[in-house]
N, C-alpha and C positions, 0 to 999 in steps of 0.2 A: 464696647467702650467707646466713648467719644473723646475727642482731643481735650475738651474742657476739663474732664476728670484728671487727665495728666497735668494740665495747668494747675489744678487744685493741689495735687500732690506736690508739685514743685514749689508753688507759692507758699505752702504751709510747711515745707520741708519734712514731709512724711516719707523719709528716706530710710533705706535699710541700715541696720546697726553696723554692718560690716563696712569697711572702707570703700568709698566710691573710687572707681578707676576708669580711665578712658579705655577705649577699645584697643589702644596700643600699650596699655599697662601703666599709664601715669596716674599717680594719686590725685584725687580731686577733693577739695574742701570747699563747701558752699558757705561763704561768709554772709552773703545777702542775695536772695533770689531775684531781686529787682522788683520793679513795679509792672503790673500787667498793663500792656499797651492795647487800648481799645481802638486805636487808629491803624492806618496802614504801616507796615514794617514789622520788624521782629516782635515776638510775643511778649518778651520781658525786657525792659530797658533799665539801665543803671544797676546791673547786677555786679557782684564782686565774688570772684572765685580764686582759689589758689590751685594751680596745676603744677605738681612736683615742686611745691614751695614757692613758686613764682606767682605774684599777685596780678590778676587780670581784672580790669573794670570795663564794662561795656554791656552789650546786648546778648540775649539768649533766645534761641529759636527752639520750639518744641513741636514734634510730630509723633503720631502713633508709630509710623515707620519712617526710616530715613528716606526711602524712595519717594515719600510724599514731597520731599524737598524739590525734586525734579517735576513731579506732577503739578505742583503749585508754581513752577517756573521761577523759583528763587535763584536758580543758577544763572539766570539772565537779568537779575535785578540787583543793581548796585547797592540798594538799601541793606542787602544781606552780606555784602562783601567783608564786613568787619566784625561779624559776631564773634564772641569769645568762646562760645560753647554751643553745641547742638545736643539736645536731649531727646531721646526716643524710647518707647517701650520695646521696640524691636529695631536693632541696627542691622539693616539688610543691604547697605551700600556705603561706599566711601564718599566723603565730601572733601572739597579742596577750595582754597582761596584762589583768586585770579592768578596769583603768583605760582600756583601749583602746590603750595604747602598744604598739608592735611589740616582740615578743621577738626579740633578736638570734639569727640563724641562720647557720651556716656549712655548706658542703657539702664533704665530704672523700671521697676515693677510697681503696679498699683495694687495695694493690699486687697485681698479678696473681700474683706469686710466692708471696705469703702465701695467697691463695685456692687456688693449686695445692697448696701444702704442706698446707693444712688438709684439702683433699679427700683427699689421700693418707693422712693420718693417720687419718681417719674410715673410709675404705673398705678399707684394707689388711688382709690376713689374717695378716700377720706379727705376732708378739708378742715383745717389746713393739713397738708400732707405730713408735716413734721410734728403733728399733735402729740405723739407719744412721748416726746422728750421735753416739751415746753414747761411742764410742771417742775422739772428738775433744774431749770435754769435760774441762776440768781437774778433777783429783781433788777439789779443795777445793769446787768447785761441786756435785759429786755428794754429797760428805760433808755439805755444808750443807743440801741438800734432804732427804737421808735423816734428818738430825737433826730437821728441822722436821716431817717425817712421823711420826717416833717420838712426838713430843709430841702431834701431831694425833690419832694413834691412841689414846694414853692419855687424852686429853681426851674423845674419843668414848666410850671405855670408862667414864670417870668419869660421864658423863651417864647411861649405862645403870645404873651402880651406884647413883647417887643416886636414880634413879626407882625402883629395886628397894627401896632403903632407905625411901622414902616409903610404899611398899605394906606394909612390915614395921614400921609404927609407929615409924620412925626409929631402929630398934635396929641398932647396928653389929654386935653379936654374931650376930643373926639374918641380917643381910646377909652376913656372912662365911660362915655355914653354907650359905645358899642359893647363894652364888657358888661356893664350893668344890664343892658338890654338882653344880651345872651343869657345872663344868669336868671333873668325873668322867665326864660323858657323852662327852668327847673328840670332840665334833662331832655324831656321828650320834644319840646319845641325850641331847644337851644339854637339849632342851626337856622330855623325859621326866623327867630328873633334877631340873630346876627345879620341875616340877609336883609331883614326889614330895616334894621338900624343903619346898615351900610347904604340903604336906599333913601335915607333921610338927609336932605341937604342942610347940614347944621348951620351954615352961614345964613341961609334963608330963614330957617326956623328961629334963629336967635333974634331976628327982627320982630318976632311976634311972641317972645317969651313972657311978656306981661299980660297976655290975653289967653286965658285958659281955653276958651271956646275955639280959638284959632289953632291952638296947640292940638286939641282933640281932633279938629278937622284934618290937620297935617298927619297925625298919627294913624287915625282910622282910615283915612283915604289912602295913604301909602301902604297900608296893610291889606288893601283890596276889599275892605269891609263896607264900602259905600257903593255897592253895585246892585242894590235891590234884590239880592238873592237870599233873603232871610235877614231880618233885623233883630239883633240881640236885644233883649229886654232893656238893658241898661242904656241903650241908645234910642229907644223908641220915641221918647218925648221930643227929642231934638234932631231926629234923623234927617228930616227934610232940610232943616237949616244947615246941618253938617254937610249934606250933599252939595247944597248951593255954595257954601263957603269953600269947600274943597275944589269945586269946579273953578272958582275964581283963583285960588292958590295954584291949582294945577296949570292953568294958563299962564299966570304971572311968572312961575318959576320952572315951567316946562317939566312938570313932574310925571313920573311913570310909576304906577303902583305895582307891587308884586302880586302874583296870582293868589286869589283867595284860597285855592286848593293847597297852598303851601302849608297852611296851619293844620295841626292834628288835634282832634277832639276826642277820639276814641279812648275809652277807659281813663278819662281825666275827670277829676272832681270839679264841680262847677267853679270853685274858687281858683282853679288853675286854667280855666278857659282862656284862650288868647285875648279875647276882647276885654275880659276883666283885668288881665295883666297890663294891657295897653292903656286902659283907663288909669290904672295906678301909676304907670310910667308918665302919663300926661300930667298928673298932679305932682309927681316928684319933680318933673322938669319945671313946672310952674313955680314950685317952692324953692327952686334953685339948688336942689339936691345933687345936680349933675356938675356942680362947681368943683373942680379938682382941688382947689384950696381948702374947701370944707372937709374933704376926705383927709387931706394931709394934716389939718389942724385938729382933727378929732383925736382925743387922747384916752378918755375914760370909756368904759363899756357903754355908759349912758349916752355919751356923745355919739358913739357909733350907731347905736340904735335910733337916735334922733334923725340920722341921715335918711331913714326910710319911713319916717312918720308921714302919712299922707292925710289929706282931707277929702278922701273919696267916699265919705259916708259909710254905707254898709260894706264897702269893698276895701276897707283899710287892710294893710298887710298884717298878718298874724305875727306873733312873736317868733314862732318857728320859722316862718318865711323870712323875717328880718335876719334871724340868726344864719339861715342858709345863705343869704346874700352876703353877709359879712364874711362867712367862711369861704365862699366860692368866688367872690368878686373883690370885696374891699381889701381883705388881708393880702391876697396875691398882688393886687395893684400897688399897695404900699410897699410890699417886698420888692416888686419889680422896679419901682421908682427909687427905692433905696439902693438897689443894685446899680441902676443907671447913674445915680449921683455918687456912688461909692460911699454911702452914708449908712454905717452899721446901725446907728440908732433907729433908723426907719425900718430896717430889716428886723431888728429886735422887737420893735413895736408891733409889727405884723404877727410875729410869733406869740407875743404876749396877748394879743387880741384873741388868737385861736385858743390859747391856754385859759382865757377868761370865759370862754363860751362852753356850755355844757356839751357832753359827748353826744354825737348823733346816734340815731337808732335805725339801723338797717341790717340786712341779712349778713353782710360781711362782718360788721362789728359784733353781731350776736354770735356768729360762728367762732370768732377769736375769743370771745368771752367764755364760751363753752369749753374752749381749749385751755383756758386759764390765763389768757392775756386780756385783762380788763382795761378799757379805755377810761382815763380819768377826765378828759376834756376833749374838745373838738380837734386840738392839735394831734392827739393820739388817734382819733378816728380817721383823720385825714392820712396819717401815717399808715394805718391798717388798710385803708382803701388803696393807697399807692402800692403797698406791699402785695395786695391781692392782684391788682391790675398789671403791675410792672414786673413782678417776680413769679408769684404762684401760677397765674394763668399762662405765663410764657415759659413755665418750667425752668426758670432761671434760679433754681435752688442753690447752685454752686456760688452764685454772687450774693446770696442772702446769708446773713449772720446766723439765723435760725437753721438754715439748711446746712451751714458749715458745722454747727454743733451736732446736727443729726448725722452727717456723714462720718464724723470722727468718733461717734460713740460706738462702743463695742456691742454688737448684737448678742442676744441671748444664746444663740447657737454656738458662738465662738467662746463666750464666757463659760458655758457648760463644758466645752471641749477642753478649755484650759484648766 
């Protein structure tokens, strides 16, 4: 058993029917188990318990064994000097406050069926591991958890965007540029596109934004693609002119290109080749799609799709690609800016955009659909991706609402025994 299972039992008050008593015989009534503390300090904060009828409010610490208190050096940490209760599955030592007074302790057991369910969740090869109980859950319970996961994913993206903004001298325009560029990597070349975008001096580039040819020279040159090591077909006709123009720009602005080897081509479809995506980015920049005001002023789904309409001939973005950019770039940016400005209407607009876009089709989404959780739109698919990456793959079933339902359900063997 791990300590998190004991946290689960305490948090959800899965306690024995008999009266709880401290190790020295005092009656304990749990009025509020408190909130799980994810930071340093006691495990649960803001708890309320009655000990022999006297109300105590404060923090609770939990261990598998009381002796873990000393192993974790809590006895020398002032943060633990004022806890109101210590909970353990095995009390094997006494505890005391700095004054010498004994710290109240109770011993609780984890029901065997919870341990059995937990072990099955962690060890199963089935995905999702809680598949067996999903069909029995009310739709409202599934919907509420997906809604919470949608916000959780957007908040995680917000943190990433705000960290990027700090590195870019707090410029929202540059943050938009780098975030869109990263999204154009469509996964495999995401890091490469972010490196490339960070290597573009936007102040210098902005002086040439009304000249598409010079933008292309900037973009392809800084990508290391004007080095005579194989000319992509889309650049063949104007390659020599691009090289000459980039040589001029390189000297003028002291430019240094990234290594051509940074880009990945293996197992990519031609429309995802980096030079194709860079050409599309050049047209978008020329069309002023990188203006942050345009992103903020877009309201309808049609407005958002127009952000990524390019005039790059045969290399226009597909509807699926535009949708992917809206999901992975535009919605998170709007949500992040809404968080920054404390503007709930912008945060809601980001969520409404995701709800207006069709559900994505990938392995994770299909696996959940097979288990009975069908995504209705891209907000749901983003929630399921987040659930997979942040909960299932990390075996954080105890923090998951589906995992909670699985842990608390009575297994067949116990039902038959009863």
